[in-house]
C-alpha positions as CSV (number, residue, x, y, z in Angstrom):
1,X,16.3,-2.6,-63.9
2,X,17.0,-0.4,-66.9
3,X,17.3,-1.6,-70.4
4,X,19.9,0.4,-72.4
5,X,19.9,0.3,-76.6
6,X,23.6,-0.5,-77.9
7,X,25.1,2.0,-79.3
8,X,28.0,1.2,-81.4
9,X,30.5,4.3,-80.7
10,X,34.3,4.5,-81.5
11,X,36.6,4.5,-77.9
12,X,37.7,8.0,-77.9
13,X,34.1,9.5,-78.6
14,X,32.9,7.0,-75.3
15,X,35.1,8.5,-73.9
16,X,34.5,12.1,-74.3
17,X,30.7,11.2,-73.9
18,X,31.3,9.8,-70.5
19,X,33.1,13.1,-69.2
20,X,30.5,14.9,-70.1
21,X,27.5,12.9,-68.5
22,X,29.3,12.6,-65.2
23,X,28.8,16.1,-63.4
24,X,25.2,16.0,-64.6
25,X,25.1,12.6,-63.3
26,X,26.4,13.3,-60.0
27,X,24.5,16.5,-59.4
28,X,21.0,14.6,-59.7
29,X,21.3,13.0,-56.7
30,X,23.1,9.7,-56.1
31,X,23.1,9.1,-52.7
32,X,20.2,8.5,-50.7
33,X,20.3,7.7,-46.8
34,X,17.3,5.5,-46.1
35,X,16.7,5.8,-42.3
36,X,14.8,3.0,-40.7
37,X,12.4,4.8,-38.0
38,X,9.9,1.9,-37.9
39,X,10.2,-1.1,-35.0
40,X,11.4,-3.8,-37.5
41,X,15.0,-4.2,-38.4
42,X,15.1,-4.1,-42.3
43,X,16.9,-6.9,-44.1
44,X,16.6,-6.4,-47.2
45,X,15.9,-3.5,-49.7
46,X,15.2,-3.7,-53.5
47,X,14.5,-0.7,-55.8
48,X,12.5,-1.2,-59.5
49,X,11.7,2.2,-61.8
50,X,7.5,2.6,-61.5
51,X,7.1,1.9,-65.0
52,X,9.1,-1.8,-64.7
53,X,7.8,-4.9,-63.2
54,X,11.7,-6.4,-62.5
55,X,13.4,-5.6,-59.5
56,X,16.9,-4.7,-59.0
57,X,19.6,-6.4,-56.4
58,X,19.4,-6.1,-52.9
59,X,20.9,-2.9,-52.1
60,X,22.0,-4.0,-48.7
61,X,23.8,-7.2,-48.9
62,X,24.8,-8.2,-45.8
63,X,23.7,-5.5,-44.1
64,X,20.6,-4.4,-42.1
65,X,19.0,-1.3,-41.1
66,X,18.1,-1.8,-37.5
67,X,15.4,0.2,-35.8
68,X,16.6,4.0,-35.5
69,X,19.6,3.6,-37.9
70,X,20.3,4.5,-41.5
71,X,22.0,3.4,-44.4
72,X,23.5,5.5,-47.4
73,X,23.4,4.6,-51.1
74,X,24.9,6.0,-53.4
75,X,24.6,5.3,-57.3
76,X,20.5,5.6,-57.0
77,X,19.7,8.4,-60.0
78,X,16.6,10.7,-59.8
79,X,13.0,9.6,-60.3
80,X,10.2,7.8,-59.4
81,X,10.8,4.0,-57.4
82,X,9.3,1.0,-55.9
83,X,10.4,-0.1,-53.2
84,X,10.3,-3.5,-51.5
85,X,11.4,-4.0,-47.9
86,X,12.1,-7.3,-46.4
87,X,12.0,-7.4,-42.8
88,X,13.5,-9.3,-39.6
89,X,10.2,-11.5,-40.2
90,X,10.8,-12.2,-43.8
91,X,7.7,-9.8,-44.0
92,X,7.6,-8.1,-47.8
93,X,6.4,-4.8,-48.2
94,X,6.0,-2.3,-51.4
95,X,6.3,1.1,-50.8
96,X,5.1,3.1,-54.5
97,X,6.5,5.5,-56.2
98,X,8.8,6.8,-53.8
99,X,10.3,9.8,-55.3
100,X,14.3,9.8,-54.4
101,X,16.7,13.3,-55.4
102,X,19.4,15.3,-54.6
103,X,16.9,17.6,-52.5
104,X,15.3,15.4,-50.5
105,X,18.0,12.5,-50.1
106,X,16.9,11.0,-47.1
107,X,14.1,8.6,-47.1
108,X,12.3,8.0,-43.7
109,X,11.1,4.4,-43.5
110,X,7.7,4.4,-40.3
111,X,5.7,2.0,-38.9
112,X,2.9,3.1,-41.2
113,X,4.7,2.8,-44.0
114,X,5.3,-1.2,-43.4
115,X,1.7,-1.5,-41.2
116,X,0.2,-0.1,-44.2
117,X,1.0,-2.8,-46.3
118,X,0.4,-5.8,-44.0
119,X,-2.8,-4.2,-43.7
120,X,-2.8,-4.4,-47.2
121,X,-2.0,-8.5,-47.6
122,X,-4.1,-9.3,-44.2
């Protein structure tokens, strides 16, 4: 996850700054639909900005994205992300430099994405 520097701002100023920033954030793609077109159910999904080494929380929690299903994520800012996918067999796959934004609010996971990871580890 990203680390932000702490800034001391009086309460009313903080409220004004947050109110001004919210429309800009909402307009820049905070919703992403993940479509699973692979042959495997997706059990875990993690994001990390491409320039960072640590993974965020599992975005699916207790959910699973079955074959042919989709899952809507919210609160995902426009950015380039590395995505770690864990399938039904426990196989992990890292798909690098996935651009997610409001203009491309659907991201499709295909067999070729997951098989490319399998081939890289064999």
